[in-house]
C-alpha positions as CSV (number, residue, x, y, z in Angstrom):
1,M,-20.6,19.6,-8.5
2,A,-23.4,20.1,-11.1
3,D,-23.3,18.9,-14.7
4,R,-24.7,21.0,-17.7
5,K,-28.3,19.9,-17.0
6,G,-28.0,21.1,-13.4
7,Q,-27.8,17.6,-12.0
8,T,-25.4,17.0,-9.1
9,A,-22.6,14.6,-10.2
10,D,-21.3,12.0,-7.9
11,P,-17.9,12.8,-6.5
12,P,-15.1,10.8,-8.1
13,K,-14.6,7.4,-6.3
14,R,-11.4,7.4,-4.3
15,I,-9.1,4.6,-5.4
16,P,-7.0,3.2,-2.6
17,L,-3.4,3.9,-3.6
18,M,-0.2,2.6,-2.1
19,P,2.1,5.5,-1.1
20,G,5.3,5.2,-3.1
21,N,7.7,6.1,-0.3
22,V,6.6,3.6,2.4
23,R,8.2,0.2,2.9
24,A,6.9,-2.8,4.7
25,G,9.5,-2.6,7.5
26,Q,8.3,0.9,8.4
27,V,4.7,-0.3,8.7
28,I,5.8,-3.4,10.7
29,S,7.8,-1.1,13.0
30,L,4.8,1.2,13.5
31,V,2.5,-1.7,14.4
32,E,5.2,-3.3,16.7
33,V,5.8,0.0,18.6
34,T,2.0,0.8,18.9
35,G,1.3,-2.7,20.2
36,G,4.3,-2.6,22.5
37,L,3.2,0.6,24.2
38,G,-0.5,-0.4,24.6
39,S,-3.2,-0.6,22.1
40,T,-3.5,3.2,21.7
41,I,-0.7,5.8,21.4
42,N,-0.5,9.5,20.7
43,A,0.8,10.1,17.2
44,A,3.5,12.6,18.4
45,R,4.8,10.0,20.9
46,L,4.7,7.3,18.2
47,A,6.8,9.5,15.9
48,D,9.3,9.9,18.8
49,E,9.4,6.2,19.5
50,L,10.0,5.5,15.8
51,G,12.7,8.2,15.6
52,A,10.8,10.0,12.8
53,D,9.3,13.4,12.6
54,I,5.6,13.7,12.1
55,A,6.0,14.4,8.3
56,V,7.8,11.1,7.9
57,L,5.2,9.3,10.1
58,I,2.1,10.5,8.2
59,P,2.6,8.4,5.0
60,I,3.6,5.3,7.1
61,L,0.5,5.8,9.3
62,D,-1.7,6.3,6.2
63,T,-0.3,3.0,4.8
64,A,-1.0,1.1,8.0
65,E,-4.5,2.5,8.1
66,L,-5.0,1.7,4.4
67,L,-4.0,-1.9,5.2
68,G,-6.4,-2.1,8.1
69,L,-3.8,-2.4,10.8
70,V,-4.4,0.8,12.7
71,K,-7.1,3.5,13.1
72,A,-6.0,7.1,13.5
73,E,-8.4,9.6,15.1
74,K,-7.8,12.9,16.7
75,G,-4.0,12.4,17.1
76,E,-4.4,8.9,18.6
77,V,-3.3,5.7,16.9
78,T,-5.0,2.5,17.8
79,L,-4.3,-1.0,16.6
80,T,-7.3,-2.7,14.9
81,E,-8.2,-6.3,15.7
82,F,-6.3,-7.3,12.6
83,G,-3.4,-5.1,13.7
84,Q,-3.3,-6.9,17.0
85,K,-3.2,-10.3,15.2
86,F,-0.5,-8.9,12.8
87,Q,1.6,-7.6,15.7
88,K,1.5,-11.0,17.5
89,T,2.5,-12.9,14.4
90,T,6.2,-13.8,14.3
91,K,6.8,-15.0,10.8
92,E,6.0,-13.7,7.3
93,K,4.0,-10.7,8.6
94,V,3.6,-9.2,5.1
95,R,2.0,-12.4,3.8
96,L,-1.0,-11.6,6.1
97,L,-1.6,-8.5,4.0
98,T,-2.2,-10.3,0.7
99,S,-6.0,-9.7,0.8
100,Q,-5.7,-6.0,1.7
101,L,-2.9,-5.4,-0.9
102,S,-4.9,-7.1,-3.7
103,K,-7.6,-4.3,-3.3
104,I,-5.1,-1.4,-3.5
105,E,-3.5,0.0,-6.5
106,P,-1.1,-0.8,-8.1
107,F,-1.5,-4.4,-7.0
108,K,-5.1,-4.7,-8.1
109,T,-4.3,-3.7,-11.7
110,A,-1.0,-5.8,-11.7
111,L,-2.9,-8.9,-10.5
112,D,-5.7,-8.4,-13.0
113,L,-3.1,-8.0,-15.9
114,V,-1.1,-11.1,-14.8
115,S,-4.3,-13.2,-14.5
116,R,-5.2,-12.2,-18.1
117,K,-1.8,-12.2,-19.7
118,G,0.3,-14.7,-17.7
119,S,3.1,-12.2,-17.2
120,V,3.4,-8.4,-17.4
121,S,6.1,-5.8,-17.5
122,T,6.2,-2.8,-15.2
123,E,5.6,-0.6,-18.3
124,E,2.4,-2.4,-19.1
125,V,1.1,-2.0,-15.5
126,A,2.1,1.7,-15.6
127,A,0.2,2.2,-18.9
128,A,-2.9,0.5,-17.5
129,L,-2.8,2.6,-14.3
130,Q,-2.2,5.8,-16.3
131,S,-5.4,5.0,-18.3
132,K,-7.2,5.0,-15.0
133,G,-5.6,8.4,-14.1
134,I,-3.1,6.8,-11.6
135,E,0.5,7.8,-11.5
136,W,3.0,8.7,-8.9
137,Y,5.1,10.9,-11.1
138,H,4.4,12.8,-14.3
139,E,7.8,11.9,-15.6
140,P,7.2,8.4,-17.2
141,D,10.6,6.9,-16.4
142,L,10.4,7.9,-12.8
143,N,6.9,6.6,-12.6
144,V,7.8,3.2,-14.0
145,D,10.9,3.0,-11.7
146,L,8.8,3.8,-8.6
147,L,6.1,1.4,-9.7
148,R,8.6,-1.4,-10.1
149,T,10.0,-0.7,-6.7
150,I,6.5,-0.8,-5.1
151,L,5.6,-4.0,-6.9
152,I,8.9,-5.7,-6.0
153,H,8.9,-4.6,-2.4
154,W,5.3,-5.3,-1.5
155,A,3.8,-7.8,-4.0
156,I,6.8,-10.1,-4.1
157,Y,7.4,-9.9,-0.3
158,A,3.7,-10.6,0.3
159,G,3.6,-13.5,-2.1
160,L,1.2,-11.9,-4.6
161,L,3.5,-12.0,-7.6
162,S,6.9,-13.2,-8.6
163,Y,9.5,-11.5,-10.8
164,N,11.2,-13.5,-13.5
165,K,14.6,-13.2,-15.1
166,E,13.1,-11.3,-18.1
167,G,12.0,-8.6,-15.7
168,R,8.3,-9.5,-15.8
169,F,5.8,-10.0,-13.1
170,E,4.0,-13.4,-13.1
171,P,1.8,-15.5,-10.8
172,V,3.5,-17.1,-7.8
173,K,4.1,-20.8,-8.6
174,K,2.8,-22.9,-5.8
């Protein structure tokens, strides 16, 4: 893409973004099944083993790849070294993902806001993300609801944030 002076502009930087419709249990199941059937499995077989069609599998697979658990190439899914460690862990699997999650939106922005403000509402996180051009839905209420679900399901489960009785995210008290 060229600008007005004929210079080639850099392509926009891709921001890693957590899919809104994938839950931790789905990712854990994908890793467990892949590891249980060998370190590499065909994606179609993996979908069958998980009882999901390929359209359902793709966002789960994308999430597992985003988190560094699997590598998908040419229809084959392979556990990474980290994925193998994750699969062998028996307790608090999602807590192993804290480092990866902290680099992915919306967690990166939420953690930054919490570190600066002490606590933050979902609406504040949504506004900060929107200023970066990140939203899951164009309808503001749906976007905030999905964002809250993602943050509660992943960030709290992974021990990145806590959620107080006022409905605000805050640092985990140690």
